[in-house]
TIBA-276080 format. One line per field, with one value per residue: residue in three letters; residue number from 1; z, y negated, x of N, C-alpha, C, O in turn. Coordinates in steps of 0.001 Angstrom, whole numbers, always signed. Layout:
code ALA, ...
pos NUM, ...
n_c3 Z, ...
n_c2 Y, ...
n_c1 X, ...
ca_c3 Z, ...
ca_c2 Y, ...
ca_c1 X, ...
c_c3 Z, ...
c_c2 Y, ...
c_c1 X, ...
o_c3 Z, ...
o_c2 Y, ...
o_c1 X, ...
END
This chain:
code MET, ILE, LYS, ASP, VAL, THR, HIS, ILE, GLU, LEU, PHE, GLU, THR, LEU, LEU, SER, GLY, ASP, ILE, GLY, ASP, MET, TYR, TYR, ASP, LEU, HIS, ASN, ASP, PHE, GLU, CYS, ILE, ARG, ILE, THR, TYR, SER, LEU, VAL, GLU, LYS, LYS, LEU, GLU, LEU, ARG, PHE, ILE, ASN, ASP, ASP, TYR, LYS, LEU, ILE, VAL, SER, PHE, LEU, GLY, ALA, ARG, LEU, GLY, HIS, CYS, ASN, PHE, ASN, PRO, THR, LYS, PRO, GLY, LYS, GLY, ASN, ASP, MET, ASP, LEU, PHE, TYR, ARG, GLY, ARG, PHE, GLU, MET, ASN, ASN, ASN, LEU, HIS, GLU, MET, THR, SER, LYS, GLY, GLU, TYR, TYR, PHE, TYR, ILE, SER, PHE, LEU, GLU, GLY, ASP, ALA, LEU, GLU, ILE, PHE, SER, ARG, GLN, ALA, LEU, LEU, GLU, LEU, SER, ARG, LEU, ASN, ALA
pos 1, 2, 3, 4, 5, 6, 7, 8, 9, 10, 11, 12, 13, 14, 15, 16, 17, 18, 19, 20, 21, 22, 23, 24, 25, 26, 27, 28, 29, 30, 31, 32, 33, 34, 35, 36, 37, 38, 39, 40, 41, 42, 43, 44, 45, 46, 47, 48, 49, 50, 51, 52, 53, 54, 55, 56, 57, 58, 59, 60, 61, 62, 63, 64, 65, 66, 67, 68, 69, 70, 71, 72, 73, 74, 75, 76, 77, 78, 79, 80, 81, 82, 83, 84, 85, 86, 87, 88, 89, 90, 91, 92, 93, 94, 95, 96, 97, 98, 99, 100, 101, 102, 103, 104, 105, 106, 107, 108, 109, 110, 111, 112, 113, 114, 115, 116, 117, 118, 119, 120, 121, 122, 123, 124, 125, 126, 127, 128, 129, 130, 131
n_c3 +135092, +136008, +138259, +138946, +141669, +142717, +143182, +144478, +146626, +149386, +152678, +151846, +151709, +150529, +150862, +149771, +146603, +143292, +140675, +137262, +136111, +138273, +141572, +144871, +147935, +150212, +153061, +153990, +151968, +151089, +151373, +152481, +151160, +150296, +151026, +149146, +148490, +146479, +146376, +144528, +141793, +143118, +144207, +145873, +146656, +147294, +148065, +147255, +147710, +146874, +146766, +144015, +142700, +142397, +143573, +143301, +144790, +143846, +144486, +142796, +142310, +145380, +148605, +151727, +154879, +157007, +158976, +160793, +161827, +163117, +162894, +164843, +166145, +167569, +166093, +163805, +161821, +158398, +157375, +155956, +157761, +157472, +154800, +152884, +150938, +152597, +154667, +155821, +158657, +158465, +159506, +161398, +160015, +158156, +154903, +152071, +149862, +149180, +148595, +146201, +144485, +145233, +147316, +150444, +151686, +153634, +155304, +157372, +159433, +161080, +162964, +164089, +162514, +160334, +157454, +156304, +153294, +150615, +147855, +144036, +142672, +142803, +142195, +141480, +140781, +139637, +138968, +137577, +139228, +138289, +136022
n_c2 +151498, +154641, +156970, +160283, +161043, +163158, +165975, +166423, +168359, +169778, +167655, +166438, +163540, +160535, +158222, +157356, +157819, +158364, +156750, +157160, +156305, +154874, +154123, +153883, +152925, +152626, +152170, +150709, +148844, +147483, +145375, +145804, +143863, +143466, +145066, +146832, +147759, +148858, +149635, +149915, +150860, +153047, +152681, +152552, +150671, +149593, +147207, +146154, +144782, +143564, +141435, +141619, +143616, +145188, +147215, +149401, +151290, +153502, +154916, +156797, +157484, +157341, +157622, +156483, +158370, +157489, +154491, +152177, +149160, +146524, +143803, +141379, +141649, +140566, +139923, +141566, +144353, +145052, +146995, +150371, +153614, +156147, +158292, +160593, +163471, +165719, +167989, +168583, +169005, +170565, +172280, +173859, +174712, +174501, +172795, +171697, +170523, +168924, +170138, +168433, +168343, +166457, +165305, +164953, +162125, +160472, +157783, +155509, +152714, +150547, +149302, +151100, +150850, +152912, +154747, +156968, +158900, +160203, +161650, +161770, +161554, +160260, +157411, +155939, +152916, +151171, +147908, +145140, +142141, +139692, +140468
n_c1 +112489, +110978, +109991, +108861, +107262, +105534, +105601, +107578, +110044, +108801, +109069, +111082, +113829, +112230, +113280, +115660, +117778, +118117, +116678, +116679, +119328, +120165, +120621, +118930, +117937, +116080, +115674, +118105, +118698, +116614, +113711, +110576, +107856, +105247, +102306, +99442, +96477, +93869, +90327, +88626, +90349, +91587, +94126, +97266, +99886, +103312, +105493, +109274, +111733, +115293, +118314, +118669, +117301, +113874, +111533, +108780, +106174, +104200, +100779, +98777, +95066, +94360, +94051, +93539, +94861, +95233, +96169, +98636, +99104, +100508, +100362, +100863, +103034, +105847, +108849, +108736, +109853, +110716, +111483, +111878, +111518, +110884, +109909, +108246, +106839, +104438, +103018, +99493, +96854, +94157, +90984, +92824, +94497, +97504, +98416, +99153, +97949, +94688, +91645, +90783, +93188, +95134, +98230, +99755, +101443, +103612, +104556, +106775, +107782, +110327, +109595, +107436, +104735, +103065, +101684, +99546, +99033, +96569, +97148, +96967, +98529, +102206, +104616, +107394, +108994, +111801, +113299, +115186, +114934, +114054, +112697
ca_c3 +135162, +137002, +138358, +139060, +142901, +143210, +143099, +145126, +147630, +151084, +153352, +151251, +151746, +149655, +151200, +148999, +145454, +142119, +139402, +136296, +136676, +139412, +142996, +145636, +149566, +150998, +154593, +154246, +151100, +150442, +151975, +151850, +150959, +150149, +150707, +148568, +148173, +145498, +146685, +142787, +141293, +144147, +143880, +146689, +145990, +148533, +146950, +148428, +146694, +147290, +146215, +142366, +142209, +143137, +143744, +143230, +145063, +143469, +144724, +142163, +142972, +146681, +149910, +153207, +155571, +158609, +158754, +162007, +161522, +164402, +162319, +165622, +166841, +167313, +165500, +163051, +160825, +157437, +156734, +156064, +158309, +156967, +153455, +152312, +150909, +153475, +154954, +156793, +159186, +158168, +159623, +162061, +158927, +157372, +153760, +150956, +148512, +148824, +147034, +145277, +144124, +146522, +147932, +151342, +151867, +155093, +155388, +158507, +159448, +162346, +164209, +164730, +161673, +159471, +156727, +155756, +152109, +149978, +146323, +143113, +141883, +143469, +141284, +141888, +139788, +139753, +137889, +137935, +140191, +137427, +134689
ca_c2 +153029, +155027, +158264, +160727, +162198, +163589, +167481, +166819, +169339, +168945, +167053, +166235, +162265, +159499, +157117, +156891, +158968, +158127, +156644, +157217, +156109, +153523, +154701, +152848, +153121, +151926, +151844, +149860, +148089, +146724, +145060, +145689, +142279, +143642, +146666, +146363, +149301, +148671, +150776, +150520, +151584, +154244, +152730, +151900, +149953, +149339, +146490, +146335, +143832, +143071, +140559, +142164, +144461, +144822, +148692, +149338, +152310, +153355, +156072, +156926, +158462, +157390, +157347, +156651, +159157, +156926, +153522, +151984, +148158, +145735, +142321, +140240, +142045, +139561, +140643, +142671, +144792, +145703, +148305, +151681, +154289, +157698, +158656, +162177, +164492, +166825, +169012, +168106, +170039, +170958, +173436, +174581, +175357, +173406, +172459, +171071, +169727, +168827, +170852, +167555, +167881, +165132, +165347, +163896, +161718, +159805, +156523, +154578, +151508, +151027, +149081, +151884, +150771, +154056, +155335, +158485, +158768, +161867, +160815, +162449, +160829, +159105, +156820, +154835, +152246, +150151, +147314, +143772, +141321, +138690, +141435
ca_c1 +112495, +109952, +110408, +107338, +107910, +104380, +105628, +109208, +110082, +107940, +110000, +112597, +113334, +112248, +113981, +116971, +117785, +118293, +115973, +117553, +121069, +120432, +120766, +118059, +117850, +114638, +116100, +119230, +118883, +115256, +112626, +108585, +107428, +103611, +101372, +98168, +95390, +92596, +89622, +87996, +91668, +92324, +95602, +98031, +101231, +103757, +106610, +110156, +112635, +116642, +119035, +119058, +116046, +112446, +111194, +107014, +105950, +102714, +100028, +97334, +94197, +94789, +93385, +94331, +94697, +95713, +97114, +98651, +99757, +100331, +100654, +101327, +103949, +107302, +110122, +108646, +110918, +110122, +112776, +111503, +112111, +110581, +108930, +108188, +105621, +104763, +101633, +98589, +96121, +92729, +90646, +93111, +95620, +98416, +97886, +100004, +97362, +93279, +90599, +90646, +94299, +95633, +99099, +100164, +102809, +103882, +105540, +106784, +108352, +111030, +108429, +106016, +103852, +103020, +100777, +99542, +98471, +96596, +97464, +97142, +100443, +103258, +105667, +108667, +109501, +112929, +113706, +115288, +114153, +113428, +112250
c_c3 +135712, +136797, +139269, +140463, +143320, +143709, +144040, +146180, +148749, +151775, +153167, +151257, +150449, +149717, +150001, +148081, +144332, +141216, +138013, +136698, +137563, +140761, +144084, +147233, +150244, +152328, +154617, +153117, +150170, +151454, +151627, +152431, +150879, +150116, +150455, +148330, +147387, +145566, +145131, +141960, +141928, +143912, +145020, +146204, +147171, +147276, +147573, +147023, +147677, +146795, +144597, +141708, +143032, +142727, +144229, +143641, +144901, +143800, +143747, +142477, +144448, +147267, +150963, +153908, +156932, +158482, +160300, +161508, +162624, +163771, +163489, +166590, +166523, +166720, +164386, +161762, +159408, +156557, +156948, +156891, +157698, +155483, +152548, +151537, +152083, +153552, +155991, +157312, +158676, +158651, +160416, +161267, +158464, +155921, +153142, +150009, +148952, +147809, +146220, +144414, +144632, +147218, +149342, +151364, +153201, +155031, +156936, +158832, +160648, +163447, +164727, +163573, +160743, +158688, +156197, +154632, +151248, +148507, +145170, +142749, +142621, +142067, +142210, +140692, +139924, +138799, +138428, +138476, +139230, +136107, +134471
c_c2 +153660, +156482, +158535, +161397, +163041, +164958, +167573, +167586, +168641, +168987, +166620, +164415, +161648, +158016, +156425, +158153, +157751, +157979, +156453, +157476, +155116, +154324, +153371, +153513, +152291, +151680, +150890, +148802, +147269, +146555, +145342, +144242, +142531, +144779, +145964, +147931, +148546, +150024, +151165, +151386, +152565, +153922, +151728, +151485, +149028, +148400, +146028, +145213, +143826, +141859, +140714, +142887, +144463, +146486, +148617, +151001, +152682, +154736, +155680, +157901, +158372, +157017, +157428, +157439, +158684, +155813, +152684, +150683, +147443, +144249, +140951, +140721, +141120, +140521, +141331, +142704, +145241, +146487, +149801, +152636, +156392, +157790, +160088, +162614, +165529, +167755, +168207, +169545, +169952, +172195, +174300, +175140, +174135, +173600, +171751, +170149, +169959, +170035, +169905, +167064, +166916, +165909, +164643, +163639, +160632, +159147, +155904, +153890, +151690, +150608, +149695, +151807, +151919, +153949, +156498, +158815, +160206, +160844, +161800, +162614, +159648, +158882, +155696, +154249, +150897, +148989, +145949, +143196, +140198, +139159, +141248
c_c1 +111883, +110341, +108956, +107949, +106581, +104635, +107154, +108865, +109440, +109236, +111298, +112503, +113317, +112988, +115187, +116968, +118427, +117039, +116466, +118885, +121641, +119889, +119918, +117999, +116835, +115052, +116956, +119144, +117752, +114587, +110985, +108337, +105867, +103438, +99765, +97415, +93942, +91638, +88929, +89000, +91988, +93770, +96400, +99500, +102204, +105109, +107747, +111138, +114234, +117005, +118653, +117614, +115074, +112230, +109637, +107119, +104421, +101966, +98918, +96470, +94458, +94079, +94027, +93645, +94670, +96461, +97396, +99966, +99580, +100749, +101286, +102181, +105265, +108313, +110194, +109816, +110169, +111142, +111876, +112115, +111969, +109739, +109306, +106925, +105635, +103234, +100768, +97831, +94598, +91969, +91426, +94755, +96495, +98379, +98793, +99514, +96039, +93060, +90541, +92108, +95183, +96830, +98900, +101515, +102875, +105032, +105386, +107662, +109158, +110409, +107671, +105297, +103800, +101768, +100623, +98341, +98018, +96895, +97506, +98330, +100974, +104639, +106716, +109238, +110422, +113240, +114157, +114616, +113279, +113209, +110696
o_c3 +136811, +135808, +139915, +140436, +144398, +144683, +144240, +146677, +149041, +151681, +153923, +150925, +149488, +148912, +149608, +148394, +144534, +140988, +137719, +137324, +137712, +140826, +144057, +147395, +150790, +152729, +155377, +153460, +149089, +152425, +150577, +153524, +151472, +149444, +151080, +148029, +147948, +145073, +144674, +141482, +141351, +143475, +145092, +145340, +147751, +146160, +148588, +145801, +148888, +146361, +144035, +140612, +144154, +141691, +145221, +143077, +145661, +143381, +143771, +142859, +144906, +146886, +151215, +153915, +157872, +157865, +161002, +161080, +163231, +164412, +163165, +167752, +165369, +166954, +163886, +161092, +159453, +155356, +158000, +156846, +157637, +155401, +151854, +151648, +152464, +152580, +156799, +156839, +158624, +158146, +160405, +161761, +158452, +155632, +153916, +149436, +149219, +146897, +145129, +143868, +143962, +147682, +149461, +151181, +153534, +154807, +157571, +158530, +161336, +164566, +165722, +163295, +160138, +159072, +155622, +154873, +151150, +148341, +145414, +142555, +142936, +141368, +143218, +139793, +140235, +137648, +139495, +138400, +139413, +135127, +133560
o_c2 +153206, +157066, +157764, +162144, +163628, +165278, +168642, +167620, +167446, +169801, +166468, +163868, +161953, +157100, +155273, +159226, +156673, +158986, +155272, +158392, +154654, +155006, +152186, +154732, +151223, +150626, +149983, +147720, +146690, +147308, +145054, +143700, +141691, +145584, +145110, +148987, +147757, +151118, +152294, +152463, +153231, +154769, +150508, +152129, +148011, +148760, +145386, +145118, +144036, +141133, +139670, +142726, +143959, +146943, +147996, +151811, +152261, +155742, +154628, +159013, +159450, +156134, +158231, +157538, +159317, +155971, +152539, +150875, +147619, +143628, +139939, +140318, +140967, +141724, +141724, +141836, +145762, +146481, +150154, +152611, +157363, +157033, +160434, +161874, +166090, +168077, +167387, +170674, +168824, +173248, +175479, +175709, +172967, +174793, +170984, +169267, +171145, +170593, +170340, +165974, +166816, +167025, +163823, +164394, +160076, +159577, +155802, +154405, +152692, +151118, +149284, +152967, +151907, +153219, +157062, +158955, +161156, +159626, +162791, +163625, +158560, +159680, +154994, +154856, +149797, +149365, +145530, +143534, +139919, +138457, +141847
o_c1 +112200, +110782, +108247, +108927, +106677, +103953, +107730, +107739, +109452, +110155, +112258, +111451, +114023, +113156, +115371, +116451, +118985, +116368, +116645, +119418, +122773, +118866, +120248, +118039, +117108, +114560, +116618, +119619, +117857, +114657, +110410, +108499, +105190, +104084, +99136, +97971, +93183, +91914, +88751, +88644, +92848, +94550, +96253, +100093, +101825, +105484, +107478, +111027, +114287, +116112, +118323, +117079, +115112, +112714, +109254, +107854, +103549, +102540, +98280, +96833, +94838, +93310, +94926, +92418, +94189, +97514, +96395, +101104, +98523, +101596, +101908, +102143, +105665, +108437, +111248, +110375, +109055, +111414, +111342, +113345, +112723, +108772, +110262, +105948, +106662, +102552, +101204, +97957, +94110, +92359, +91076, +95728, +96107, +98296, +99365, +100153, +95844, +93670, +90175, +92279, +96211, +96598, +97989, +102469, +101828, +106163, +104337, +108739, +108967, +110459, +107075, +104995, +104872, +100854, +101554, +97142, +98795, +96824, +98195, +99005, +100490, +105264, +106641, +109820, +109964, +113459, +113709, +113435, +112094, +113455, +110124
END
């Protein structure tokens, strides 16, 4: 099941919700196992799993606005803390979309790691782990 969240309300959390008839909770029920970015495809992907399901967050037409990760930090947690579509500052003004049709998404994890993403489309895909 795929859910397009590109035009979700500003600052509405994407940490939990429904995809079709399935409920997901990225903060409590899933662990982030991989983050990949392809410059050629302009695609950023975050992969999450729990005992039964995998959830893939895909940003298409994506570019990183900011990335802060510390891989040497001991006890590093993979639990997502914040995930929403927001506004960004440019020329001392707040904007919701760039002139290229990109929307701003913010993601942070419990240990302080964070991503700021500009993307034309954001999708959530939930499926059985072994599907």
